[in-house]
PDB file of N, CA, C and O in Angstrom:
ATOM      1  N   UNK A   1      27.645 -14.552  10.845  1.00  0.00           N
ATOM      2  CA  UNK A   1      26.889 -13.674   9.975  1.00  0.00           C
ATOM      3  C   UNK A   1      25.461 -13.624  10.507  1.00  0.00           C
ATOM      4  O   UNK A   1      24.876 -14.648  10.861  1.00  0.00           O
ATOM      5  N   UNK A   2      24.916 -12.417  10.555  1.00  0.00           N
ATOM      6  CA  UNK A   2      23.541 -12.203  10.991  1.00  0.00           C
ATOM      7  C   UNK A   2      22.754 -11.686   9.795  1.00  0.00           C
ATOM      8  O   UNK A   2      23.178 -10.740   9.131  1.00  0.00           O
ATOM      9  N   UNK A   3      21.607 -12.305   9.518  1.00  0.00           N
ATOM     10  CA  UNK A   3      20.745 -11.898   8.415  1.00  0.00           C
ATOM     11  C   UNK A   3      19.422 -11.439   9.005  1.00  0.00           C
ATOM     12  O   UNK A   3      18.793 -12.160   9.780  1.00  0.00           O
ATOM     13  N   UNK A   4      19.001 -10.228   8.631  1.00  0.00           N
ATOM     14  CA  UNK A   4      17.717  -9.693   9.065  1.00  0.00           C
ATOM     15  C   UNK A   4      16.930  -9.302   7.825  1.00  0.00           C
ATOM     16  O   UNK A   4      17.453  -8.639   6.929  1.00  0.00           O
ATOM     17  N   UNK A   5      15.668  -9.718   7.780  1.00  0.00           N
ATOM     18  CA  UNK A   5      14.812  -9.428   6.631  1.00  0.00           C
ATOM     19  C   UNK A   5      13.504  -8.865   7.156  1.00  0.00           C
ATOM     20  O   UNK A   5      12.881  -9.437   8.050  1.00  0.00           O
ATOM     21  N   UNK A   6      13.095  -7.738   6.592  1.00  0.00           N
ATOM     22  CA  UNK A   6      11.804  -7.137   6.917  1.00  0.00           C
ATOM     23  C   UNK A   6      11.123  -6.764   5.608  1.00  0.00           C
ATOM     24  O   UNK A   6      11.780  -6.401   4.632  1.00  0.00           O
ATOM     25  N   UNK A   7       9.798  -6.858   5.601  1.00  0.00           N
ATOM     26  CA  UNK A   7       9.073  -6.485   4.390  1.00  0.00           C
ATOM     27  C   UNK A   7       8.033  -5.432   4.731  1.00  0.00           C
ATOM     28  O   UNK A   7       7.575  -5.315   5.868  1.00  0.00           O
ATOM     29  N   UNK A   8       7.677  -4.668   3.699  1.00  0.00           N
ATOM     30  CA  UNK A   8       6.629  -3.663   3.839  1.00  0.00           C
ATOM     31  C   UNK A   8       5.955  -3.501   2.485  1.00  0.00           C
ATOM     32  O   UNK A   8       6.491  -3.904   1.454  1.00  0.00           O
ATOM     33  N   UNK A   9       4.782  -2.909   2.509  1.00  0.00           N
ATOM     34  CA  UNK A   9       4.063  -2.658   1.263  1.00  0.00           C
ATOM     35  C   UNK A   9       3.273  -3.857   0.814  1.00  0.00           C
ATOM     36  O   UNK A   9       2.932  -4.731   1.611  1.00  0.00           O
ATOM     37  N   UNK A  10       2.981  -3.894  -0.478  1.00  0.00           N
ATOM     38  CA  UNK A  10       2.164  -4.965  -1.031  1.00  0.00           C
ATOM     39  C   UNK A  10       0.704  -4.561  -1.041  1.00  0.00           C
ATOM     40  O   UNK A  10       0.366  -3.406  -0.780  1.00  0.00           O
ATOM     41  N   UNK A  11      -0.143  -5.501  -1.338  1.00  0.00           N
ATOM     42  CA  UNK A  11      -1.579  -5.245  -1.360  1.00  0.00           C
ATOM     43  C   UNK A  11      -2.076  -5.002   0.051  1.00  0.00           C
ATOM     44  O   UNK A  11      -1.646  -5.669   0.992  1.00  0.00           O
ATOM     45  N   UNK A  12      -2.975  -4.053   0.196  1.00  0.00           N
ATOM     46  CA  UNK A  12      -3.540  -3.753   1.500  1.00  0.00           C
ATOM     47  C   UNK A  12      -4.253  -4.956   2.088  1.00  0.00           C
ATOM     48  O   UNK A  12      -4.950  -5.680   1.378  1.00  0.00           O
ATOM     49  N   UNK A  13      -4.079  -5.169   3.380  1.00  0.00           N
ATOM     50  CA  UNK A  13      -4.788  -6.229   4.071  1.00  0.00           C
ATOM     51  C   UNK A  13      -4.100  -7.581   4.056  1.00  0.00           C
ATOM     52  O   UNK A  13      -4.619  -8.521   4.659  1.00  0.00           O
ATOM     53  N   UNK A  14      -2.963  -7.727   3.401  1.00  0.00           N
ATOM     54  CA  UNK A  14      -2.263  -9.013   3.384  1.00  0.00           C
ATOM     55  C   UNK A  14      -1.368  -9.092   4.613  1.00  0.00           C
ATOM     56  O   UNK A  14      -0.592  -8.178   4.892  1.00  0.00           O
ATOM     57  N   UNK A  15      -1.486 -10.184   5.337  1.00  0.00           N
ATOM     58  CA  UNK A  15      -0.764 -10.330   6.608  1.00  0.00           C
ATOM     59  C   UNK A  15       0.745 -10.281   6.451  1.00  0.00           C
ATOM     60  O   UNK A  15       1.434  -9.866   7.383  1.00  0.00           O
ATOM     61  N   UNK A  16       1.289 -10.687   5.309  1.00  0.00           N
ATOM     62  CA  UNK A  16       2.742 -10.738   5.126  1.00  0.00           C
ATOM     63  C   UNK A  16       3.378  -9.362   5.057  1.00  0.00           C
ATOM     64  O   UNK A  16       4.604  -9.249   5.081  1.00  0.00           O
ATOM     65  N   UNK A  17       2.580  -8.324   4.972  1.00  0.00           N
ATOM     66  CA  UNK A  17       3.088  -6.975   4.777  1.00  0.00           C
ATOM     67  C   UNK A  17       4.005  -6.448   5.851  1.00  0.00           C
ATOM     68  O   UNK A  17       4.786  -5.536   5.578  1.00  0.00           O
ATOM     69  N   UNK A  18       3.952  -6.975   7.060  1.00  0.00           N
ATOM     70  CA  UNK A  18       4.780  -6.451   8.130  1.00  0.00           C
ATOM     71  C   UNK A  18       5.772  -7.456   8.676  1.00  0.00           C
ATOM     72  O   UNK A  18       6.158  -7.372   9.842  1.00  0.00           O
ATOM     73  N   UNK A  19       6.189  -8.397   7.864  1.00  0.00           N
ATOM     74  CA  UNK A  19       7.044  -9.491   8.296  1.00  0.00           C
ATOM     75  C   UNK A  19       8.442  -9.001   8.681  1.00  0.00           C
ATOM     76  O   UNK A  19       8.999  -8.094   8.062  1.00  0.00           O
ATOM     77  N   UNK A  20       8.986  -9.628   9.721  1.00  0.00           N
ATOM     78  CA  UNK A  20      10.355  -9.343  10.144  1.00  0.00           C
ATOM     79  C   UNK A  20      10.959 -10.648  10.650  1.00  0.00           C
ATOM     80  O   UNK A  20      10.398 -11.297  11.533  1.00  0.00           O
ATOM     81  N   UNK A  21      12.117 -11.035  10.084  1.00  0.00           N
ATOM     82  CA  UNK A  21      12.763 -12.291  10.464  1.00  0.00           C
ATOM     83  C   UNK A  21      14.249 -12.055  10.659  1.00  0.00           C
ATOM     84  O   UNK A  21      14.824 -11.100  10.138  1.00  0.00           O
ATOM     85  N   UNK A  22      14.858 -12.958  11.427  1.00  0.00           N
ATOM     86  CA  UNK A  22      16.279 -12.836  11.725  1.00  0.00           C
ATOM     87  C   UNK A  22      16.881 -14.234  11.791  1.00  0.00           C
ATOM     88  O   UNK A  22      16.257 -15.164  12.301  1.00  0.00           O
ATOM     89  N   UNK A  23      18.096 -14.376  11.271  1.00  0.00           N
ATOM     90  CA  UNK A  23      18.795 -15.659  11.316  1.00  0.00           C
ATOM     91  C   UNK A  23      20.256 -15.400  11.651  1.00  0.00           C
ATOM     92  O   UNK A  23      20.936 -14.629  10.972  1.00  0.00           O
ATOM     93  N   UNK A  24      20.729 -16.053  12.706  1.00  0.00           N
ATOM     94  CA  UNK A  24      22.138 -15.972  13.093  1.00  0.00           C
ATOM     95  C   UNK A  24      22.838 -17.207  12.531  1.00  0.00           C
ATOM     96  O   UNK A  24      22.580 -18.329  12.969  1.00  0.00           O
ATOM     97  N   UNK A  25      23.715 -16.996  11.570  1.00  0.00           N
ATOM     98  CA  UNK A  25      24.432 -18.096  10.931  1.00  0.00           C
ATOM     99  C   UNK A  25      25.766 -18.251  11.648  1.00  0.00           C
ATOM    100  O   UNK A  25      26.769 -17.650  11.263  1.00  0.00           O
ATOM    101  N   UNK A  26      25.760 -19.070  12.699  1.00  0.00           N
ATOM    102  CA  UNK A  26      26.986 -19.274  13.471  1.00  0.00           C
ATOM    103  C   UNK A  26      27.848 -20.378  12.881  1.00  0.00           C
ATOM    104  O   UNK A  26      29.062 -20.396  13.080  1.00  0.00           O
ATOM    105  N   UNK A  27      27.219 -21.308  12.148  1.00  0.00           N
ATOM    106  CA  UNK A  27      27.951 -22.401  11.513  1.00  0.00           C
ATOM    107  C   UNK A  27      27.686 -22.343  10.009  1.00  0.00           C
ATOM    108  O   UNK A  27      26.718 -22.934   9.530  1.00  0.00           O
ATOM    109  N   UNK A  28      28.538 -21.632   9.258  1.00  0.00           N
ATOM    110  CA  UNK A  28      28.300 -21.464   7.826  1.00  0.00           C
ATOM    111  C   UNK A  28      28.161 -22.764   7.051  1.00  0.00           C
ATOM    112  O   UNK A  28      27.451 -22.800   6.046  1.00  0.00           O
ATOM    113  N   UNK A  29      28.818 -23.834   7.488  1.00  0.00           N
ATOM    114  CA  UNK A  29      28.729 -25.090   6.740  1.00  0.00           C
ATOM    115  C   UNK A  29      27.326 -25.684   6.794  1.00  0.00           C
ATOM    116  O   UNK A  29      26.898 -26.343   5.846  1.00  0.00           O
ATOM    117  N   UNK A  30      26.603 -25.460   7.897  1.00  0.00           N
ATOM    118  CA  UNK A  30      25.246 -25.995   8.009  1.00  0.00           C
ATOM    119  C   UNK A  30      24.204 -25.069   7.387  1.00  0.00           C
ATOM    120  O   UNK A  30      23.064 -25.477   7.171  1.00  0.00           O
ATOM    121  N   UNK A  31      24.578 -23.854   7.106  1.00  0.00           N
ATOM    122  CA  UNK A  31      23.654 -22.860   6.547  1.00  0.00           C
ATOM    123  C   UNK A  31      24.170 -22.338   5.213  1.00  0.00           C
ATOM    124  O   UNK A  31      23.964 -21.170   4.886  1.00  0.00           O
ATOM    125  N   UNK A  32      24.839 -23.188   4.438  1.00  0.00           N
ATOM    126  CA  UNK A  32      25.483 -22.779   3.190  1.00  0.00           C
ATOM    127  C   UNK A  32      24.553 -22.025   2.237  1.00  0.00           C
ATOM    128  O   UNK A  32      24.967 -21.005   1.685  1.00  0.00           O
ATOM    129  N   UNK A  33      23.298 -22.488   2.017  1.00  0.00           N
ATOM    130  CA  UNK A  33      22.438 -21.739   1.093  1.00  0.00           C
ATOM    131  C   UNK A  33      22.208 -20.294   1.533  1.00  0.00           C
ATOM    132  O   UNK A  33      22.157 -19.391   0.698  1.00  0.00           O
ATOM    133  N   UNK A  34      22.070 -20.074   2.836  1.00  0.00           N
ATOM    134  CA  UNK A  34      21.880 -18.706   3.334  1.00  0.00           C
ATOM    135  C   UNK A  34      23.143 -17.884   3.147  1.00  0.00           C
ATOM    136  O   UNK A  34      23.076 -16.723   2.745  1.00  0.00           O
ATOM    137  N   UNK A  35      24.292 -18.479   3.435  1.00  0.00           N
ATOM    138  CA  UNK A  35      25.559 -17.756   3.301  1.00  0.00           C
ATOM    139  C   UNK A  35      25.802 -17.321   1.859  1.00  0.00           C
ATOM    140  O   UNK A  35      26.256 -16.203   1.615  1.00  0.00           O
ATOM    141  N   UNK A  36      25.505 -18.191   0.915  1.00  0.00           N
ATOM    142  CA  UNK A  36      25.712 -17.857  -0.494  1.00  0.00           C
ATOM    143  C   UNK A  36      24.683 -16.843  -0.994  1.00  0.00           C
ATOM    144  O   UNK A  36      25.036 -15.875  -1.667  1.00  0.00           O
ATOM    145  N   UNK A  37      23.425 -17.066  -0.668  1.00  0.00           N
ATOM    146  CA  UNK A  37      22.347 -16.216  -1.177  1.00  0.00           C
ATOM    147  C   UNK A  37      22.383 -14.822  -0.578  1.00  0.00           C
ATOM    148  O   UNK A  37      22.119 -13.843  -1.275  1.00  0.00           O
ATOM    149  N   UNK A  38      22.702 -14.719   0.696  1.00  0.00           N
ATOM    150  CA  UNK A  38      22.687 -13.430   1.379  1.00  0.00           C
ATOM    151  C   UNK A  38      24.086 -12.842   1.555  1.00  0.00           C
ATOM    152  O   UNK A  38      24.288 -11.958   2.388  1.00  0.00           O
ATOM    153  N   UNK A  39      25.033 -13.322   0.788  1.00  0.00           N
ATOM    154  CA  UNK A  39      26.370 -12.740   0.779  1.00  0.00           C
ATOM    155  C   UNK A  39      26.249 -11.268   0.355  1.00  0.00           C
ATOM    156  O   UNK A  39      25.591 -10.979  -0.644  1.00  0.00           O
ATOM    157  N   UNK A  40      26.861 -10.342   1.081  1.00  0.00           N
ATOM    158  CA  UNK A  40      26.725  -8.927   0.729  1.00  0.00           C
ATOM    159  C   UNK A  40      27.116  -8.595  -0.712  1.00  0.00           C
ATOM    160  O   UNK A  40      26.479  -7.747  -1.337  1.00  0.00           O
ATOM    161  N   UNK A  41      28.140  -9.240  -1.244  1.00  0.00           N
ATOM    162  CA  UNK A  41      28.519  -8.971  -2.644  1.00  0.00           C
ATOM    163  C   UNK A  41      27.434  -9.425  -3.607  1.00  0.00           C
ATOM    164  O   UNK A  41      27.138  -8.731  -4.580  1.00  0.00           O
ATOM    165  N   UNK A  42      26.835 -10.590  -3.344  1.00  0.00           N
ATOM    166  CA  UNK A  42      25.749 -11.086  -4.198  1.00  0.00           C
ATOM    167  C   UNK A  42      24.529 -10.172  -4.108  1.00  0.00           C
ATOM    168  O   UNK A  42      23.884  -9.890  -5.117  1.00  0.00           O
ATOM    169  N   UNK A  43      24.217  -9.714  -2.903  1.00  0.00           N
ATOM    170  CA  UNK A  43      23.080  -8.800  -2.733  1.00  0.00           C
ATOM    171  C   UNK A  43      23.341  -7.458  -3.409  1.00  0.00           C
ATOM    172  O   UNK A  43      22.426  -6.848  -3.962  1.00  0.00           O
ATOM    173  N   UNK A  44      24.580  -7.004  -3.363  1.00  0.00           N
ATOM    174  CA  UNK A  44      24.938  -5.746  -4.015  1.00  0.00           C
ATOM    175  C   UNK A  44      24.741  -5.846  -5.527  1.00  0.00           C
ATOM    176  O   UNK A  44      24.217  -4.921  -6.148  1.00  0.00           O
ATOM    177  N   UNK A  45      25.157  -6.957  -6.117  1.00  0.00           N
ATOM    178  CA  UNK A  45      24.948  -7.153  -7.560  1.00  0.00           C
ATOM    179  C   UNK A  45      23.464  -7.211  -7.896  1.00  0.00           C
ATOM    180  O   UNK A  45      23.032  -6.663  -8.911  1.00  0.00           O
ATOM    181  N   UNK A  46      22.693  -7.867  -7.057  1.00  0.00           N
ATOM    182  CA  UNK A  46      21.251  -7.951  -7.266  1.00  0.00           C
ATOM    183  C   UNK A  46      20.612  -6.569  -7.171  1.00  0.00           C
ATOM    184  O   UNK A  46      19.748  -6.228  -7.979  1.00  0.00           O
ATOM    185  N   UNK A  47      21.028  -5.778  -6.195  1.00  0.00           N
ATOM    186  CA  UNK A  47      20.489  -4.430  -6.022  1.00  0.00           C
ATOM    187  C   UNK A  47      20.852  -3.531  -7.194  1.00  0.00           C
ATOM    188  O   UNK A  47      20.048  -2.693  -7.603  1.00  0.00           O
ATOM    189  N   UNK A  48      22.057  -3.695  -7.740  1.00  0.00           N
ATOM    190  CA  UNK A  48      22.478  -2.886  -8.889  1.00  0.00           C
ATOM    191  C   UNK A  48      21.596  -3.145 -10.106  1.00  0.00           C
ATOM    192  O   UNK A  48      21.331  -2.230 -10.886  1.00  0.00           O
ATOM    193  N   UNK A  49      21.141  -4.382 -10.272  1.00  0.00           N
ATOM    194  CA  UNK A  49      20.301  -4.737 -11.417  1.00  0.00           C
ATOM    195  C   UNK A  49      18.823  -4.417 -11.187  1.00  0.00           C
ATOM    196  O   UNK A  49      18.054  -4.313 -12.142  1.00  0.00           O
ATOM    197  N   UNK A  50      18.428  -4.261  -9.922  1.00  0.00           N
ATOM    198  CA  UNK A  50      17.010  -4.190  -9.573  1.00  0.00           C
ATOM    199  C   UNK A  50      16.349  -2.853  -9.880  1.00  0.00           C
ATOM    200  O   UNK A  50      15.145  -2.822 -10.134  1.00  0.00           O
ATOM    201  N   UNK A  51      17.074  -1.768  -9.866  1.00  0.00           N
ATOM    202  CA  UNK A  51      16.443  -0.472 -10.083  1.00  0.00           C
ATOM    203  C   UNK A  51      15.819   0.086  -8.813  1.00  0.00           C
ATOM    204  O   UNK A  51      16.227  -0.265  -7.706  1.00  0.00           O
ATOM    205  N   UNK A  52      14.826   0.959  -8.978  1.00  0.00           N
ATOM    206  CA  UNK A  52      14.186   1.663  -7.858  1.00  0.00           C
ATOM    207  C   UNK A  52      13.497   0.679  -6.918  1.00  0.00           C
ATOM    208  O   UNK A  52      12.794  -0.219  -7.381  1.00  0.00           O
ATOM    209  N   UNK A  53      13.684   0.832  -5.593  1.00  0.00           N
ATOM    210  CA  UNK A  53      13.168  -0.159  -4.654  1.00  0.00           C
ATOM    211  C   UNK A  53      11.687  -0.055  -4.298  1.00  0.00           C
ATOM    212  O   UNK A  53      11.238  -0.792  -3.420  1.00  0.00           O
ATOM    213  N   UNK A  54      10.911   0.811  -4.927  1.00  0.00           N
ATOM    214  CA  UNK A  54       9.493   0.870  -4.566  1.00  0.00           C
ATOM    215  C   UNK A  54       8.625   0.899  -5.812  1.00  0.00           C
ATOM    216  O   UNK A  54       9.004   1.446  -6.848  1.00  0.00           O
ATOM    217  N   UNK A  55       7.459   0.301  -5.686  1.00  0.00           N
ATOM    218  CA  UNK A  55       6.470   0.265  -6.763  1.00  0.00           C
ATOM    219  C   UNK A  55       5.118  -0.051  -6.137  1.00  0.00           C
ATOM    220  O   UNK A  55       5.046  -0.691  -5.088  1.00  0.00           O
ATOM    221  N   UNK A  56       4.067   0.395  -6.775  1.00  0.00           N
ATOM    222  CA  UNK A  56       2.727   0.163  -6.250  1.00  0.00           C
ATOM    223  C   UNK A  56       2.429  -1.331  -6.173  1.00  0.00           C
ATOM    224  O   UNK A  56       2.752  -2.089  -7.088  1.00  0.00           O
ATOM    225  N   UNK A  57       1.819  -1.736  -5.087  1.00  0.00           N
ATOM    226  CA  UNK A  57       1.344  -3.102  -4.875  1.00  0.00           C
ATOM    227  C   UNK A  57       2.438  -4.166  -4.873  1.00  0.00           C
ATOM    228  O   UNK A  57       2.138  -5.347  -5.048  1.00  0.00           O
ATOM    229  N   UNK A  58       3.667  -3.787  -4.685  1.00  0.00           N
ATOM    230  CA  UNK A  58       4.747  -4.770  -4.553  1.00  0.00           C
ATOM    231  C   UNK A  58       5.354  -4.645  -3.159  1.00  0.00           C
ATOM    232  O   UNK A  58       5.519  -3.544  -2.634  1.00  0.00           O
ATOM    233  N   UNK A  59       5.678  -5.782  -2.578  1.00  0.00           N
ATOM    234  CA  UNK A  59       6.376  -5.747  -1.309  1.00  0.00           C
ATOM    235  C   UNK A  59       7.805  -5.299  -1.527  1.00  0.00           C
ATOM    236  O   UNK A  59       8.425  -5.609  -2.545  1.00  0.00           O
ATOM    237  N   UNK A  60       8.313  -4.571  -0.562  1.00  0.00           N
ATOM    238  CA  UNK A  60       9.714  -4.165  -0.550  1.00  0.00           C
ATOM    239  C   UNK A  60      10.378  -4.865   0.633  1.00  0.00           C
ATOM    240  O   UNK A  60       9.870  -4.844   1.755  1.00  0.00           O
ATOM    241  N   UNK A  61      11.511  -5.476   0.358  1.00  0.00           N
ATOM    242  CA  UNK A  61      12.260  -6.183   1.389  1.00  0.00           C
ATOM    243  C   UNK A  61      13.487  -5.359   1.773  1.00  0.00           C
ATOM    244  O   UNK A  61      14.232  -4.895   0.910  1.00  0.00           O
ATOM    245  N   UNK A  62      13.682  -5.189   3.063  1.00  0.00           N
ATOM    246  CA  UNK A  62      14.914  -4.607   3.580  1.00  0.00           C
ATOM    247  C   UNK A  62      15.720  -5.757   4.154  1.00  0.00           C
ATOM    248  O   UNK A  62      15.303  -6.417   5.106  1.00  0.00           O
ATOM    249  N   UNK A  63      16.878  -5.983   3.559  1.00  0.00           N
ATOM    250  CA  UNK A  63      17.742  -7.090   3.966  1.00  0.00           C
ATOM    251  C   UNK A  63      19.018  -6.495   4.549  1.00  0.00           C
ATOM    252  O   UNK A  63      19.752  -5.777   3.869  1.00  0.00           O
ATOM    253  N   UNK A  64      19.268  -6.799   5.807  1.00  0.00           N
ATOM    254  CA  UNK A  64      20.478  -6.325   6.477  1.00  0.00           C
ATOM    255  C   UNK A  64      21.336  -7.537   6.820  1.00  0.00           C
ATOM    256  O   UNK A  64      20.861  -8.503   7.416  1.00  0.00           O
ATOM    257  N   UNK A  65      22.596  -7.468   6.437  1.00  0.00           N
ATOM    258  CA  UNK A  65      23.540  -8.552   6.717  1.00  0.00           C
ATOM    259  C   UNK A  65      24.713  -7.965   7.498  1.00  0.00           C
ATOM    260  O   UNK A  65      25.372  -7.026   7.050  1.00  0.00           O
ATOM    261  N   UNK A  66      24.953  -8.533   8.662  1.00  0.00           N
ATOM    262  CA  UNK A  66      26.130  -8.166   9.440  1.00  0.00           C
ATOM    263  C   UNK A  66      27.146  -9.280   9.212  1.00  0.00           C
ATOM    264  O   UNK A  66      26.921 -10.428   9.594  1.00  0.00           O
ATOM    265  N   UNK A  67      28.265  -8.929   8.587  1.00  0.00           N
ATOM    266  CA  UNK A  67      29.242  -9.957   8.219  1.00  0.00           C
ATOM    267  C   UNK A  67      30.127 -10.328   9.412  1.00  0.00           C
ATOM    268  O   UNK A  67      29.976  -9.791  10.509  1.00  0.00           O
ATOM    269  N   UNK A  68      31.041 -11.247   9.172  1.00  0.00           N
ATOM    270  CA  UNK A  68      31.901 -11.742  10.244  1.00  0.00           C
ATOM    271  C   UNK A  68      32.869 -10.687  10.776  1.00  0.00           C
ATOM    272  O   UNK A  68      33.429 -10.850  11.860  1.00  0.00           O
ATOM    273  N   UNK A  69      33.069  -9.605  10.020  1.00  0.00           N
ATOM    274  CA  UNK A  69      33.900  -8.489  10.483  1.00  0.00           C
ATOM    275  C   UNK A  69      33.063  -7.416  11.162  1.00  0.00           C
ATOM    276  O   UNK A  69      33.539  -6.310  11.413  1.00  0.00           O
ATOM    277  N   UNK A  70      31.807  -7.753  11.457  1.00  0.00           N
ATOM    278  CA  UNK A  70      30.861  -6.869  12.146  1.00  0.00           C
ATOM    279  C   UNK A  70      30.489  -5.630  11.330  1.00  0.00           C
ATOM    280  O   UNK A  70      30.118  -4.601  11.896  1.00  0.00           O
ATOM    281  N   UNK A  71      30.587  -5.728  10.005  1.00  0.00           N
ATOM    282  CA  UNK A  71      30.136  -4.649   9.121  1.00  0.00           C
ATOM    283  C   UNK A  71      28.700  -4.941   8.721  1.00  0.00           C
ATOM    284  O   UNK A  71      28.350  -6.072   8.384  1.00  0.00           O
ATOM    285  N   UNK A  72      27.882  -3.907   8.762  1.00  0.00           N
ATOM    286  CA  UNK A  72      26.453  -4.061   8.430  1.00  0.00           C
ATOM    287  C   UNK A  72      26.210  -3.548   7.016  1.00  0.00           C
ATOM    288  O   UNK A  72      26.599  -2.433   6.670  1.00  0.00           O
ATOM    289  N   UNK A  73      25.560  -4.383   6.202  1.00  0.00           N
ATOM    290  CA  UNK A  73      25.221  -4.055   4.818  1.00  0.00           C
ATOM    291  C   UNK A  73      23.697  -4.088   4.709  1.00  0.00           C
ATOM    292  O   UNK A  73      23.073  -5.080   5.087  1.00  0.00           O
ATOM    293  N   UNK A  74      23.098  -3.022   4.199  1.00  0.00           N
ATOM    294  CA  UNK A  74      21.631  -2.938   4.111  1.00  0.00           C
ATOM    295  C   UNK A  74      21.226  -2.727   2.656  1.00  0.00           C
ATOM    296  O   UNK A  74      21.784  -1.888   1.949  1.00  0.00           O
ATOM    297  N   UNK A  75      20.235  -3.516   2.230  1.00  0.00           N
ATOM    298  CA  UNK A  75      19.737  -3.459   0.856  1.00  0.00           C
ATOM    299  C   UNK A  75      18.214  -3.384   0.883  1.00  0.00           C
ATOM    300  O   UNK A  75      17.566  -4.066   1.677  1.00  0.00           O
ATOM    301  N   UNK A  76      17.642  -2.544   0.002  1.00  0.00           N
ATOM    302  CA  UNK A  76      16.178  -2.479  -0.175  1.00  0.00           C
ATOM    303  C   UNK A  76      15.868  -2.962  -1.581  1.00  0.00           C
ATOM    304  O   UNK A  76      16.323  -2.386  -2.569  1.00  0.00           O
ATOM    305  N   UNK A  77      15.085  -4.030  -1.651  1.00  0.00           N
ATOM    306  CA  UNK A  77      14.786  -4.654  -2.932  1.00  0.00           C
ATOM    307  C   UNK A  77      13.292  -4.943  -3.046  1.00  0.00           C
ATOM    308  O   UNK A  77      12.646  -5.339  -2.076  1.00  0.00           O
ATOM    309  N   UNK A  78      12.758  -4.740  -4.240  1.00  0.00           N
ATOM    310  CA  UNK A  78      11.368  -5.097  -4.501  1.00  0.00           C
ATOM    311  C   UNK A  78      11.249  -6.606  -4.616  1.00  0.00           C
ATOM    312  O   UNK A  78      12.206  -7.302  -4.958  1.00  0.00           O
ATOM    313  N   UNK A  79      10.056  -7.092  -4.325  1.00  0.00           N
ATOM    314  CA  UNK A  79       9.799  -8.532  -4.387  1.00  0.00           C
ATOM    315  C   UNK A  79      10.090  -9.105  -5.767  1.00  0.00           C
ATOM    316  O   UNK A  79      10.595 -10.223  -5.877  1.00  0.00           O
ATOM    317  N   UNK A  80       9.777  -8.354  -6.825  1.00  0.00           N
ATOM    318  CA  UNK A  80       9.984  -8.882  -8.181  1.00  0.00           C
ATOM    319  C   UNK A  80      11.461  -8.917  -8.579  1.00  0.00           C
ATOM    320  O   UNK A  80      11.798  -9.447  -9.637  1.00  0.00           O
ATOM    321  N   UNK A  81      12.340  -8.363  -7.750  1.00  0.00           N
ATOM    322  CA  UNK A  81      13.778  -8.405  -8.024  1.00  0.00           C
ATOM    323  C   UNK A  81      14.455  -9.594  -7.347  1.00  0.00           C
ATOM    324  O   UNK A  81      15.609  -9.906  -7.641  1.00  0.00           O
ATOM    325  N   UNK A  82      13.738 -10.256  -6.442  1.00  0.00           N
ATOM    326  CA  UNK A  82      14.326 -11.362  -5.700  1.00  0.00           C
ATOM    327  C   UNK A  82      14.092 -12.677  -6.437  1.00  0.00           C
ATOM    328  O   UNK A  82      12.973 -12.945  -6.876  1.00  0.00           O
ATOM    329  N   UNK A  83      15.128 -13.495  -6.579  1.00  0.00           N
ATOM    330  CA  UNK A  83      14.943 -14.800  -7.209  1.00  0.00           C
ATOM    331  C   UNK A  83      14.043 -15.694  -6.341  1.00  0.00           C
ATOM    332  O   UNK A  83      14.016 -15.544  -5.120  1.00  0.00           O
ATOM    333  N   UNK A  84      13.319 -16.610  -6.964  1.00  0.00           N
ATOM    334  CA  UNK A  84      12.420 -17.491  -6.195  1.00  0.00           C
ATOM    335  C   UNK A  84      13.135 -18.258  -5.081  1.00  0.00           C
ATOM    336  O   UNK A  84      12.555 -18.495  -4.021  1.00  0.00           O
ATOM    337  N   UNK A  85      14.387 -18.645  -5.315  1.00  0.00           N
ATOM    338  CA  UNK A  85      15.136 -19.382  -4.301  1.00  0.00           C
ATOM    339  C   UNK A  85      15.355 -18.528  -3.046  1.00  0.00           C
ATOM    340  O   UNK A  85      15.327 -19.040  -1.927  1.00  0.00           O
ATOM    341  N   UNK A  86      15.572 -17.227  -3.242  1.00  0.00           N
ATOM    342  CA  UNK A  86      15.766 -16.336  -2.098  1.00  0.00           C
ATOM    343  C   UNK A  86      14.458 -16.183  -1.325  1.00  0.00           C
ATOM    344  O   UNK A  86      14.455 -16.194  -0.094  1.00  0.00           O
ATOM    345  N   UNK A  87      13.358 -16.040  -2.043  1.00  0.00           N
ATOM    346  CA  UNK A  87      12.055 -15.935  -1.376  1.00  0.00           C
ATOM    347  C   UNK A  87      11.752 -17.204  -0.579  1.00  0.00           C
ATOM    348  O   UNK A  87      11.187 -17.126   0.512  1.00  0.00           O
ATOM    349  N   UNK A  88      12.120 -18.368  -1.111  1.00  0.00           N
ATOM    350  CA  UNK A  88      11.930 -19.625  -0.383  1.00  0.00           C
ATOM    351  C   UNK A  88      12.757 -19.645   0.899  1.00  0.00           C
ATOM    352  O   UNK A  88      12.272 -20.083   1.942  1.00  0.00           O
ATOM    353  N   UNK A  89      14.005 -19.175   0.827  1.00  0.00           N
ATOM    354  CA  UNK A  89      14.851 -19.131   2.025  1.00  0.00           C
ATOM    355  C   UNK A  89      14.290 -18.154   3.058  1.00  0.00           C
ATOM    356  O   UNK A  89      14.337 -18.419   4.259  1.00  0.00           O
ATOM    357  N   UNK A  90      13.768 -17.039   2.592  1.00  0.00           N
ATOM    358  CA  UNK A  90      13.146 -16.074   3.524  1.00  0.00           C
ATOM    359  C   UNK A  90      11.945 -16.715   4.203  1.00  0.00           C
ATOM    360  O   UNK A  90      11.771 -16.577   5.414  1.00  0.00           O
ATOM    361  N   UNK A  91      11.122 -17.411   3.441  1.00  0.00           N
ATOM    362  CA  UNK A  91       9.961 -18.095   4.022  1.00  0.00           C
ATOM    363  C   UNK A  91      10.384 -19.113   5.066  1.00  0.00           C
ATOM    364  O   UNK A  91       9.698 -19.290   6.074  1.00  0.00           O
ATOM    365  N   UNK A  92      11.509 -19.786   4.836  1.00  0.00           N
ATOM    366  CA  UNK A  92      11.969 -20.836   5.746  1.00  0.00           C
ATOM    367  C   UNK A  92      12.679 -20.302   6.996  1.00  0.00           C
ATOM    368  O   UNK A  92      12.934 -21.067   7.926  1.00  0.00           O
ATOM    369  N   UNK A  93      12.995 -19.030   7.034  1.00  0.00           N
ATOM    370  CA  UNK A  93      13.712 -18.446   8.178  1.00  0.00           C
ATOM    371  C   UNK A  93      12.875 -18.542   9.453  1.00  0.00           C
ATOM    372  O   UNK A  93      13.316 -18.103  10.515  1.00  0.00           O
TER     373      UNK A  93
END
């Protein structure tokens, strides 16, 4: 599984505004928190509850997950829609 996260927006002048990270999860047992949190079905449920992906002064995250069957799933979510645990995992990538 390949996880790609990019952010845009937010307050002007903040360095985090153009972040882009990538994680190749080749051993799911060692990366279990990432596999569970960035599972395409879990992200789809989160996106369904999140509403419109843009708002003034909020970062928007584009999360792309390529699953083990080589299918690419892309989600756009506002920062306030992401659980704190997911933001921590993104920071640790």
